[in-house]
N, C-alpha and C positions, 0 to 999 in steps of 0.2 A: 490279601496284603503280596506288593511284590518282596522280592530279597531288597537289601539294602543295597545298593549300586555297586557292583563289582566289575566294574567295564570291562571285558575281556571280548574275543571272537569269537566264543563259542554258545555258552549254554546259561550265566547268571545274570544276566540283565530280563530276561523272560521267562523265568520261572517261577509258575505260582504258587507260592502257601496255602493249602488249602486249612479246612477244621480241622484237618489231621495233623497238622507238622508240629513242629516240639514246641515245648510251651515256651523254652529260652533258645533262642537266636542271638547271637550276640556277633559281634564284626570288628575285628581290629583292622588299621591300617594307617596309610601317614592322619601324623595330628596337619591341620589346616596350614598351605603353604600357598604362596603365589608364587606360581615357577616364572621364571625368565620368560619374556617374551620372543618367539624364536626370531622377529623380525630384529630385535636388540642384541639377540644372543651373539652375534659376528661382535659388534660394538665391545659388549660385555668381555667379550673375552680377548682383545686387545685391549683394555683398560687392565686386565690382569698381568698383563706382561709387560706395563708401563709401569706399573708400580707393585712387581711382586714382592713375595716375604720374605725376608730375611738375605734379598739379592737386591744387585741393583735394575736397574732398567734395562731391560733386553739391549735397548739401543746403545748401549754403553758398555757392552758384554760380547760384542760384536764386532768385527772389521770387516770391510769390502773385500769377497772373495771366502769369505767361509763357507767351511762345507757344513750343513748344518742336519742331522740326522732325528724324524722323531720316530717314537717307538710306541704304536700304535697297540693299545689293548684293544680285545674285543668287549663288546656290550656298553660304548661309550653311547648315550643316549645322543640325538640331534646330531651324529657325528658331523655331516654335511657341513651345520653353521659352526662348531667347533673348529675345523679345519680351519674353512673359509678365515675366519678370525685368528687362525695363528698364522696363517698365512701372509694375512693384514700385517699385524703386527712384525714378523719378521720383513717386509718388505718397507716399512715405516720404517724398521731397522738398519736398513741397505743392504739386506740381504738379498739375492739376485734368487729368483726359484728354478731357475735349471742349476743352483747348488744344493736344491732341497729335498731332502729325498724320504718317504714313508716309507716304515718296516713294518708289515702287519705278521701277527702269528702265525705259525705253520698250520698248514693245510684253509688257511683262508682265502683259498683262490676268489673264492664269490663276494668278499670284502671289496678284494682287491679291485675286481672288475668293477663294482659298484661305484667305488671312489677313482677310477680311471673314467667310467662313464661322467663322473660326475666334474673332476678334476681337467679333464682333457689331459694337452700334453705338458700341462701347467710346470706339473713334478714328477718326480718316478717315485711308483708305488711298487713297492718287492715285498714278497712274501718270503719271510725268512725260512731255508732250509736248516733243520737241524744235525740232517746227517750227509751236508754236500762240504766236505773239508775246505773247497776251495771258499765256501764264504762264511769260513769260521777262522778266527786271529786266536791266537794264546793270546791273553790278558796279565794274565797271574796265576796263585795257585790259592787255594783255599786255606785256611788255618788247617787242618787236616793232611795240608799236601797235598792233596789231590788238585788235577790241571783244570782251568776256570778258562775255559774257551767261550767266546760270544760271537754274535753278528759282526763279519768284519766291517761290515757299513757303521757301524754305531762305533764301533773301534775305532777308524778310520779318520769317523766327523769332530770337527773343532767343536761342533756343540752339537750335544743333544737334550731332546727334549721327551720327557713320559709323558703321554696321557692315556688316563686310566679312569674308570668309572670308581666311585669310592664307595667303599663297601661296607666304612665302619667295624666296629671289632665283631669277632663273630668266630662261633666253637666249631666251624664248618673249617676241615684238613685242610683243605685249600686255596688259601687267602690267593689275592691278585696281586700278586709285588711288581714294583715297576718296571726293571727288565728283566731282572732272574729270576725263575729259570728260562721263564719263554721266550726268550731269544739266546739261548744257550744252545750247546751241542744239545744231543740228544740223549748222550748218558746222564746227562744234568736232570734233565727234564722227567727221565725216567727216575730216576732216584726221588726227586720229589712228587711224584705221584704215583708210587709205591705205599701202601699204604701204609705198612712196619714202619715207615721211615716220619711217619708223618700224623699219627693219631694222639698222641699226646700232647699235652701244653706244651711240655720242656723240647719235645723234638721239633716240635713248630716253633717252639723258639731259636731252635738251631739251624734250622733252616730260613729263618730272616738276620739272623745272621747273616750267614751264608749269601741274604739277597745283597745286606747292607754292604758289607765287605766288595761286594760286586758292583756297587753304586761307587763308592770310593774309588777302588781304581780305576774304574770308567772314567772317572770324574764328572760324574752324574753330578750337577747341580742344579738344574730345572726342570720342575714338574708339573704338572696340569691333573687337579682331580674334577671330576668332574660329579657333582652332588646329584644323584635323579630324583625327579620326582613322578608324581603318578601317570601313568598314561605317557610313558618317552619324552615326560619333560623335565626341563634341567631346573632343578631347585638354586643351585649353586654351582660356581666354578669356581678355583684358587689357582694360583701359579705360587713358585718359589720354589725355595729349596725343598728336599724330598721329606724331611724331618718336619719344618714347619709346616707344607702342605698338608702331610699324615696329620699331624694334630688339632689343625684349622679342620679339615674335613670332616675327622671322627665329630668333632663337636657338632656340627650342621647336620651330620647324617643321625645320630645320636636325637637332636631335636627332633628331626621329623621321621626318623621310622624305629625308633625308641618306643617299649611300651612295658607294661609293668606285668608280670604275667597273674593270669586270673587264674581261676576251677580248670581241673581238664573235664573236656567235654568227651561225648559218647562219639561224636561225627566234627575231624576238622577237615573241612572245604577250604584248599589252596589255592588262590589262583596265583598266574603269572601277570594278569593283565593281559593287554594288548599290543605293548609293543614289539613289533616282529623280531626286534635286534635281542629279546628275552625270552624266547620261546627257545630254550635250550638244555641240554643234559645237565650242565653246571646247572642251571638256575631252577630246575627241578632239585635237584638234589640238596641246594638251598633252602628253596622249602619245602623238604622233609624234615631236614636240620630243625627248621621252626616247629612245624606241626607233632615233631616226634616227642616236643617237650609238652605239650598242650594236649595230646589225648592221651584219653585215660586209658588204664590197664583193659586191655583184650577190646577197644575200639579200634574203631575204624578212619581213614584217611582217602581223603580224594582229593586228588591233583587237577584243577582244570587250568590247561594250555592249547597250545596249537602247534606244539610240537610234531616235525615232522620229520627230523632227522634220525635216518636206521639207527638202530641201537648198535654200538660198538663191541668189539669182543670180547670184552670183559663181561658186557652185560648179558651176550649170548651166550651164555655160558648158564644161564639161570633157566634155558631153554631144557625143560623134562626134567632137571634135579631133584631127584631121589631124596638127599639129605643137604636143606638149607644150611644148616653147620655145619658141615663137612666143607661145604664150601667157600662159605665165609672164612673158614681157616686157609684155606689153600690160595683166597681171595689175597690173601695178606703180602705175600710176594709177588703180586702181579702188577705190571709196571704200564700197564696200558691204558690211555687216558681217563676211560671211564672203570676204572680198576677202582678208587673210595666210591664211585656210587654205587656199582654193582654190589661191595660189600656189604655198604651201607642198607641195600634194599634187602640182603638176605639177611640179615642182623634184625629189619622192621616187619619184614615176613613173617617173624619166625609168632612175633607177639603178634600185629595187628591186618585187619585187610586192608590191601591199597587199591582205589578204584583210580583210574585215570581216562581223562577226555583227553583228547589227541585229537591230530591229523594222522595218527599210523593206522593201518589197517588191524581190526577188535584182536585178529590171531594173532600178529605182531605184540600187540600187550599183553594177550595170554600166555603167551611163550615166555617172557618174565615176571610169569607168578602175578601180575596184577587183572583184577578186573575190567574190561573196557566200559569207561559211559558213552554210549553214540546219541545220546539227545536229550533235552529236556524235564523230557519226564522222567526219562529213567534217573536222572539225577534227584528231581521234587520227590519221585517215590523216596528214593533212599535218604533224602533228608525228612522226612515224614517218617519215617521207619523209627525216629530217634528219638529220646527225652530231652537230646541237649546237644545244638550244634556252636559251633563257632567258623565264622566265616575270615579268613585274612585275605584280606586286600592285598596283593603283589609281595605271597607268602615271602618268597625269597629275597626280599629286600628289608624284612623286620628282624628287629633286633631287641630282644629280652633286654630291660634294662636290669643293673647288676647293684650293689647298695652304693658303690662307688659311682655312680651315674646320678645318682639323685640328686 
C-alpha cells in the first residue's frame, strides 16, 4: 500500500510501504475543509472589507486622499489574490492606488520583487529597514519606558491595514503579531527573538502586551487574518478590529487544524506540505514543536520539506559543536532571527535523532546535527525500521487541543 496522501514536493507521495513496514501508521492533518476557490478569493476578500468585524465598512472609514499602508506579514497563502481583493476593496472605498503602500518585513526583497512583478506600478512595495533611522518614527514608549520606534510609512498613514496568516494558539515562542515587532526597530526585533525573553508563557504574555500597546498607539483598527487550508489554499479570511479578528480566526483555525494528542510514536514524520511560501526555517521550527510533543522518548523525528534557504548565524553555531547542552545555554542570549530555532534544535538533538529532507546539500544538513534524507527509498527504509509511525500532514499548522478547546 502507499502512504496516506501527504502532498509535498519531495518524498511522501511516492513511498511504498512493504511487508516490513510498521504495524501502526497513523496520520494527523487538517480536518475536512472546502477551501475558497482561488478565482473567487478576491471577491471574498472584498466582501470581508465591506462587512468587517466590530468595524464600519471600509468605505465609511476613509475619505479621498487618505494614505493607506498595508503591513504584510510573510507566509500568507494565495497572497496575490488576497492583495488583489484588498486593493479592489480600497478602490471601491474611494482610495486611489497611488496613495497605497505595501510594507513587507525586513529581508523580504524576493517577496517585494514578486509583488512588484504581479502588481506593476499600481502601488508602491517597500521592504521595512529596521536599522535605518530615516525609515523609523518615534511612536511612543512602552509601559517599561522604552522608546517604541516603528516604520515611518505606517506611522504617517491615515489608515493601516495588517494582513497576516492566522496561526491559532501555539506553544511556539515566536508568534506572529500584526505589527510589532516585525515593523519596529532592530533593537525591539532583537529583544523579541532572544530566547531568554520569550520561552515561558508569562514572558510571551508580556511581549503580546507590548504588541497590543503598539496597535493602540498606532491606531490599528483594521486587520485581516488568512486561515490556511491544505496545500497553499485559503480556508477562510476575516477582517475587522485586531481583537475581533484574532478571536474569530483562532476558532476557525482550531476547527481545521486542531487535533487531540495521541499516544507517542517511535518515529514522527512531519511534512511542511508543498506550498513554496511555507518552506521556511520558521515553519520547520513550528513543525518541530508539534513533533516533539508526539515522539516517544529516544524516538526519531523526520522533517520533510523543500527548504533551500541557507542556515542563519545561530544555526551555523551547531557545526562541529562538542557540547549541545553548553551551546543551548549560550544561545539563550543570542538575538539572531534563527536563535529560537537553533536553541530548540540543540535541546531536541540531545534526546532524539532528527532527519531532514530538504533542498539543501546533505553536508549542510549534517553540519546542523541532523541526518539528511536524500530520496524516498531512504525515508521508506527509516519508516519500515520502526514499530510505529505517526505522519503529520502540514505539521507546522497543527495545533494540539487542550481541555478549554474541547
